[in-house]
N, C-alpha and C positions, 0 to 999 in steps of 0.2 A: 503494499497501501505506498508506503513511504517514498518508493522509489515514484509512482504512478502520480501522485501529488504533485510533488518535483517538478517531474517533467511539464506536468500540465499548467504549473502556475505561472512559467517562464514564456507561454504562448499568450495567454486569454486574459482581460483585464477588464474588470466592473468597467460601469458605467454609472455607477454613484455618486456624481461631482456636483459642484453648485452652478444651479443653471444660469448664473449670469454670467458666469465665467467657460459658457462654452456656447459655440456655433455649430450646429450640428449639417451638415453639406449631403445630400440625396445626391448621388447620379445616377444612379437604375431605381426605379419604381416599376414595379409588377411585371416586371420584365421576361419574356418566355426567350428560354435560350434550346437550341437543337441542336443537334450535329447537324454538319454535310458530308455523308457518306463520301462521295466523291471527292472533295479537298480536303476533307481530314482534320477541320478546325473551322470556327463560322467565330466572327469578332462585332460586339457589338459596342462601339465607339459613342459616349455622350459628354456632352462639354457640362462643367459645373463650376458656381463663381463659389472662391475658397473667400478669408477675411482677407485683406489688403497686405500685402506685403510690407506693412511698419505692424505687423503685429506679431509679437512671440507667442510660442506655443509650448507650453510646458508639457503636454502628452496631444498625441492626436492616434485615437484609436480607429479600428478599421472594422465596421459591424458587418458580417454578410450572411444572409436568413437565406435559405432554400425550401420549397415544397415542391410538390409534384405540378406539372402546369395544368391550369383548367384545362378538365376533360380529357387528360394524357394520364397514362401509365407515367412513376418517374422514369428517370432512365438506368439503363442495365447494368452499365458496364463503369467500371472506376478511370474516368478520362480524369488529365491534367486541366484544372483550369486556371487562367492565369491573371492576372492584374495588375492592369499597367497604366503607367503614366504616359498619355503619348505623344500630346505637346503643351504649350506651358505658354498663356497669354493670348494669340489669337492662331484661326486656323491659317495663317501663311505661315508661321513659325517651322521652322526644323524639326523634326521627329524627333524627342527622346528614346521615346519604346522603350523606359526603366519598368522594369516589372519589379514591382512593390511588395506583392503576396502570392501565394499558390496554393490550390485546393485539389485532392483530388478525389474526386463524388464520389457518393457510396456504391454499392450493388442496390440498386433500387427494384431490382426486377418484379419484387411480389409489391409493390407499392402503386399507389392511385391515388388522384388529386381526391376521391370520395373519401379516403382512410382521415382527411386533417394531417398528415402527416407532415413535420416540419421542424428542423433544426438553424439554431445560429450559432456562428461561429465570431471569434474578438481575434484581431493581427493588430499589437502594438506597433504603431510606422512611424514612431514619432523620429524613427532616422530618417524617413524620406521626407521631414517638415519642409524641410527650404525648400521641394518641390511647388508644394498645396499651399499657396495663395494666387491668389487673382483668378483668372478662368485656368482653367485647366481640362483638359481632353482626358477622361479616367475611360480604358479601352476596358470591358469584358472578354477574355478568349475564352472559347468553347472547344475544345477536341475530341477527336473520336471519329467514328466511323459505321455506328448504330445506324438502322432506319430511325426518320426522322417524323414517319407518320403517326405512329401511335405512342410514343414517348417523350421526355422532354422536362426540364426545370422552370422554375419560378424563380427568378431571384429578385433579392431588396438589397441593395450597396449603400451605406453611408458612412462619411466620415464624422468622426467627432471630435473636435477641433478645441483642446480646453487651452483657455489662453494665461498664459502667465510667464514669469522667469524659467530659461529653460535651467535644467541641472548644469549642463554645460552648451555654451551656444554655437552651435553648428558652424564650419567657415568654410566646408570645400567637400565636392563630393565628385569622385572620379570611376567611371565602368572599365572593372577590370577585365572580366571575360563574360559574354554571350551567349550561350549556343545549346548545340547537340553534340555530343563529341563523341565515337565509338573509343570504346574500351577494351582493350584487349588485342586491338591490331597490330601486329610487330613490323606492319611494313607503314602502316602509318599511325606512330606511335601518338597517345594523347598528350604530351608533354611538347608535343610540335604545335600544340591548340595552349595548351595553357602553360605561357610563354611569360618569363618575368615582365613584370613592367614597371617601369620608374618613372617614378612623381618625384616635383618639389613641393615641398608644404608649405600652405598659406604662411602667411609670416606668424600669428595667431598660434596656429597648431602645436598643444601641449598633449592632445590623445589622437589615436588613427585607429578608427574601428574598421577589423575587415568584416562585411556583410556578405553574406555568399544565401543562396538559396539553392539547393545542391538534391536533386533526386538522380536513381539509378534508373532504369527503366532496362526494355529488352532481355535477352538470357542468352551464354553463351550454354551449348546444349548438354556441356559437360558438368558443369558447377552451378549454372542458373544464373551464371553473372550476368549485368549489376543490378537486376532488380531481385533476384532471391541468393546472394550472398554476401558476408560482409566483406567489405574490403576500405580500409582506412585513404584520409588524407592529411597531406599535411600544407601549414602555412606556414612561408618562410617569408622572413624579414632581413634584408641586407643579406640574404643566404643563407643564415641561420632558421632552423626550425625552431619557430614561437609556439605551436601548439600541434597535437596530432589526435583525430578524432575519427572513430568509425563511421563511415558513411551507411546509418543502420538504423531502424525503429524495432523494436526487441518488444514493443507495447501495442501490438496492435490488438488484442485480444482483450487489452482492456479502453480499448474505443469506447468513449462516450455516445457514439451511432451504433449501437444495435437493438435487436438482431438485423443482420444484413445475408443477403443471400451469396452466395460461391464461397471465394477464397479469403474472405474479408478477414479472419482472423490469423492469417499468415504474415508472419514476418519479411520485412521489404527494405528496400535501397533507401532509408532514408523518409521514409513516406509508409502510409497506410489508408486504405479505402474509409473515405468520409473524414478525411482529418486534416485540417491545416499542415502544410508543409512548415516546419521549427526553420527558423531561423539559425544562421549557421556564423555563429559572432566569434571574433576574437579580438582583443582591447591591444594597444600596443601603447603605455604610457611613458609620460617624461621625456617625452620628446619636446627637438627646437625649433622652432617655425625657420622656413625659410632653408631650412637643409635638404639634404636630396637622398633619396633612400629607391630601393627597389621590393616589389610586394611578389611572392608566386604561390601558387599552389598545383603540388604535387599529388598523383594519385601512386595506391602504395602498388608496383612493379605488378605484372600477370600475363600472361600473354594467353588469350583463350583458346580453345582445342578448336572449333569451327565454326560459329555463327558470334556476333560480336552484340553485346549489351551498347548501351548508351549511359553517358552522365547528359543531363541537363543542369545546367547551370545559368546562374545570372548571379555575376558578384561585383561588390562596389568596395571601394577606400572612402569611407568619413571620415572626416576631418575638425575636430572639435578646439575649442578654447581650453582655458582652464578649468574646472567645476567654480560653478559663484557662490559656493560657502563649503566650510570646513567642515560642521557637523549638521545633515542634511538628512534626513529619515524619512519616508513616505510609506501609506499603507497602500500595496498595490490592486490586491485584491480580498474579497472575504470567498471563502472557497464551500465553507459551511457555516451558518444554513445558509443555502442559494438556492434559489429559483431558476437558475441559467440551467439551461440544457447540456452544456460540455461538460457539469457536475453532477449530472443525476446516480452516477452510480456512489455518490459520497452523501446523498441525502434523501430524505428530508433526514433531521438528527435529533435528538433526542440529551445528547451528550455535548463532548468540546465543542466548541467552535476549531475551526480552521481558518487560517489568513495565513497572505503571504506581505512581507514586507519586504524593500529594500533602502539599500546605503547609496544617497545621491552628491554626498559629501566626498572631499580630498583625504579626512581621516577615516581610517580603517574604526566602521562601528562595531564596538564591544560590548555595549548595552544600551539599553533603551525602556520605557517604562509602555505599557500599553492596557488602555482601561476599556471595561467591554461590557455590553450585556443588554439585555429591552430597552428599546427605547423609553424612555420615563421611568424607568424603574431603577434598583441601587445598580452601581459597575461593580464590577469587581476588577481587581488590578493584579499585572502579570508582569515581573521583571525579566526581561529579555536578559541575554546573554550571548556573545557570539562571538563572530570576526566577520565580516562582511565589507572588501574592500568595495572601491567606486561603480558602481550598478551592478551590484551582486544582491542577489536576492537570496530569503531563508522564508520555508514555512514551515509557520508555527503554531502547533498545536496549542492552545489555551489550557490551563488546568482547573480551574477553579469554577463550580459546574454554576450552571444558570439556568434558572429557573423557567421551564418554557412552557409553563403554565397551558395557556392558551393553543389552539389548534395552529392559529396565523398568527404573524405580527413582525413587528420591525427588531431589527438586532442591527447596532450601532459599534464602532469600536474605531478609538483614538489612541494614533501610536506619538510616543512626546518623551523630550528631555533626551537626547541622543549623547550619547557619551556624560551625560549629567549635563549638558549644556544646553542651554535655547537653541528649539531649531531655526537655523536660517531661512528657511520656507516652512509654512505652517500653512497654505492652504492644501495642503495633499497628506493633512495628519489625520483625517476623520475620514470613516467610508461605512454606509449602511447597507443592509442588502435586504429585500421581502420576503418570510419563506412561508411555509405550510409545517403544522405538525405532522410528528413522528405518527405510526402505527399504533396504537392500543391494544396489546392481545393479553388472554385472561394468566391467571399464575400458573396455570399450567396445560401444556400446549405437547403434542406430536408431531413428531420431524418424521414425513413418509415420505422415505426415498429406493423408489426401484432403482437400481444399477445397470448402466448399459454393458456394451462387451467391452470395456476400460476401465474397469472399477477402479484399478491402481494409479489412477490420474488424479483420482475424487480423494477430499474429506472435508469435513465441517465442522465449525466450532459455533459456541455461544459465547460471549466475551459480557462480564458484567461492567461495562463501560465506567461506572462510579468508581468499582472497585480498580479494575482495569487485570481482573482477575479472570482465567478462562472457566464457565462456571460447566460447562458441558463440551467434548470434543470424541470427537466420531473417525476412523483412518482404518486401515487395513483390511479394504471391503472388498468382497466378492462379486465375477460378474453376474447377470442378471437374478440379481436376488432383490429383493424385500424386505428394509430394513425399517421397521418401525418403533421409535422411542421418545418414550415420556420425558418429562421433564416437566418438574416444578420449579418456580420462580419465586423470587422475593419480589412480593407488590410492593409496587413505586418506584422500582429499581429498571434504570435504562441501558438496552443489552446492544449488542449486536450480533447479530446471524450471519455468519462469513462461509462463502461454499467455495472451495475451491478444486480449479479443473485443471491446476497447476503440476501436478507430480507426475512421476516417470511412465510413460507408457509402457506397460509388457509388450502393447503388440505394436508400435511402431519403434519402440527401444528410446525415442527422442521426448519432448514435452511439446503435445499439441494445443494447447492452451486454446481447446476450442467447442467448452461447453458439454451440454450433456444430448442436443439433438442438433448436432453439425450436419447440415443438409446438402454441403457442397457433393456435387458429381463428382469432385476425385477422391473423395474421402469416405461412401459410404459403410466402410464395412464393421465402423464402431459402435453403431444401430444408435438406438434413443434412451435416454433415460425418462424418470420421473420423480418431482422434488416438490414437495406439499407442504406447511404446516397448516397445522388444523388445532381447534378448538378442542381438547382433553374432555372438557363438560360436557359437550353434544354432541363433538365430532365434525362438528361443519369447516368446511376449510376457510380459511385466517387468507390463508397467499397462496395461490398456484402459480409457482413460479416455472412452470414448464408451460402452460397454457396457449392454446394458440392465441394471439395477441391481434392477428387480422383479420379473422373469419376462419373458414374451413381451410382456405388455399392460401393463407395466408402466412407467416413465418412463426414457429415457435418461442415464447419465451425462454426456451431453455437451451435458444442459441445465445448465450449469453458470452462466450469465449471465455477468459481467462478466468474470473471470478464472480459472485454474483454475491452481492454486501447489502443488508437490510438490518436499519436502525428501530428497533421497536418500545414502548412503553410498557411494563408488565401491573396491569390491574387487579384487582382483588377481586374475584366472583365474578367477573366478565362472562356471559355466557349467553349471550344476544348471537342469532345466527349470524353470517355474513352475507353478504350481499351477492357473493362468486356462489358459484353452481357446485352443488356439494355430491352430485357426481364423476365419480373418476372409475379411469381405463386404465390397466395397466397391459401390453403388449409385447408378448415375447413368441419366439425367439425375434427378435432385430435388428439388423435385415435375417429373412425367412424365405427356406426353399419353395418349400412345400406346404407344412400345416402351419398356422398362425392359431395361439392361443389368445384370448380374450379376458381376463379377468375383470368384472364390474362389480362396482359399486353405487346405487343410483339413490334417492328418495322416493320413489314410486314404484310398485311392482308393474305397470305394463308399459312397455317402450319396444324399442326394436334399435337391431347392433346391424348398421350398415356398411359394406365396402365401396368408397368409389375411388376412380381416376382423379389424374388432377385436374381433369376437365368438368367436372361436377356430377359425370354418369353413375348413378349405381347400377354396380355389380353384382352384385348379393345384398338379401336383406332377411335377416333372421328377428322372430318375434324373439322378447322375452316376457316372463311373465312372475317375476318375485325381483327382490330389490337386491341381490347379490348373485353372481354364479360365474361358472367359466364356461365360454362358447368355443369351438373352433371350424375355424374356415381352410378347408383347402386352395391354397392359392398354386397350384403345380402347373396349373396352365397360361397363367398370366407373363406376359411377356414381362421382363426386369425392367425396373424403375422408382417410383415412388408413386404410394398410393395413401388412400385416409380411411381410418375408423373412426366410424361417428355413431356413438351412443345415444337414443333421446328417447327422453321419459318424462313426459307433461311436456313442462313448459322449459324444462333445462335440457340441455347435449353436453357431450362431449367429446372432442376428439382427438386422433394422434394419426402422425404421418408413420408410415410404415416404409420399409424396401425390398422387395423382391429380386430377389438374386436372380 
């Protein structure tokens, strides 16, 4: 979890700032983006009016919202999208075409505009602030070659310009490299294209930031490079290596956009489907203005076997004057409690808040005071200790309890007294977030878990958040086995249920991080599992983790990737039925070759079991006349593929996907 929090916080930023200090600039409003299968990309240029050149920015955030296009399915594939500053000033100005942000679209095949699916991402584009004044041409570029007559996206793109004194004044920007370069071609080495760039620094320059947007695509047939293999890149300053970093994302299974179809959980060369590409930043400090230097980026030496992958890079050198203040700390984000979609794996909470702070001063930040609590209530205090250099972040889990009482509310946090001194810039010391309350469960629950064919990957635990102690844990599980664990809880306590799919697989030998119902056609042998939390007092389902959440032919909630987390409060004597269906089924074996068995439990004694194909056609129906039992269905004659088992009684139904080998 700590790794996930640290990585997310470096990308996303909250928009809870003073309205009087902020100008919101909308460049693209309700724009439908479609592919051009012939050309392979489409561009959507829009002109927008930003604050004048005389305006200073403390921070600039880019907000990107995605939905399915009206009347369409969402886009099916993981395509690259680029946000580009085309021209600045007038339509006759020379094109800059500076890429300032990149997104890889999610695998959205099962979604459509009637499902009200949407997601919002934020980018901190402050490093490009010197481009965002007066009239600016903002280009949205959507790549891909899928059909454009039945699928597409609707986007909204806005810039949140927060006025104020910058922590360091930007003074110059140089584009280093921009292009798509073959990787592993011994006859055309990538280093022939990533050649050193000589720069003469601005007279005011004290800090230079190497800033790149790097992603690997394509695949060498032997090792999967550059998309599916880990390779490093090195940044050199005056011929000396100043930073080495893997061009790799190892957290695709922890993506906030889930469930998706296809191979969304597979780790990749610097990107994940349905996730913004993180900036690759390296800061060189203590520079003298007016001096000459060279900057270079080298890729790990590599010769491909047959085919070549590609490095897609946009890289810049951005120069800054010395920091404006010695002691300057800011609160950058509230990750929990939060209603932001990108933090849905962490929320809602009933325990410790999680925030992100940053050092903006020239002095190393070693201490600060953090005050926090519900708006209008009593504030708790946390004394932060650490060691942050300029522009470094820390993800802070606050320790003192908060009385979350109501179902929803407003959380407020203030950070101050950096290094025991007055803050040189106090306007970004406070932030707030709106939130919804956590789930409320009774003091006795049942964890109902039917394993799939790779149970060695799985374990779960229930942690008492108030004490930090593990209250219950489960591991060493067997394949295709039903576990029913009854767990007593302390009334009034806050708990976290954490289910992991991050263990070693006995089937593949690696760590798959693919949840309980991963339905990629590339990996169907793992089968499906079911996971539910039930009320031990009356058997009602409190949370059906693996329920199909988008109709019978949508995606299963069991396709959650690396882990599933749920926070809840325990309440004495809670015995009210849950609004979710009480029907439940287990289908085994899954995948199956000839015979399929369905264990079912329902709330009514009359109903039926159906077998359907993915087009919704009913292939088999069997009536049931009791509330529980086992049915056998012969599927030997079916063609291999994915099918659906549907159990219906009264006004409720439950479905599970099954794979026919």
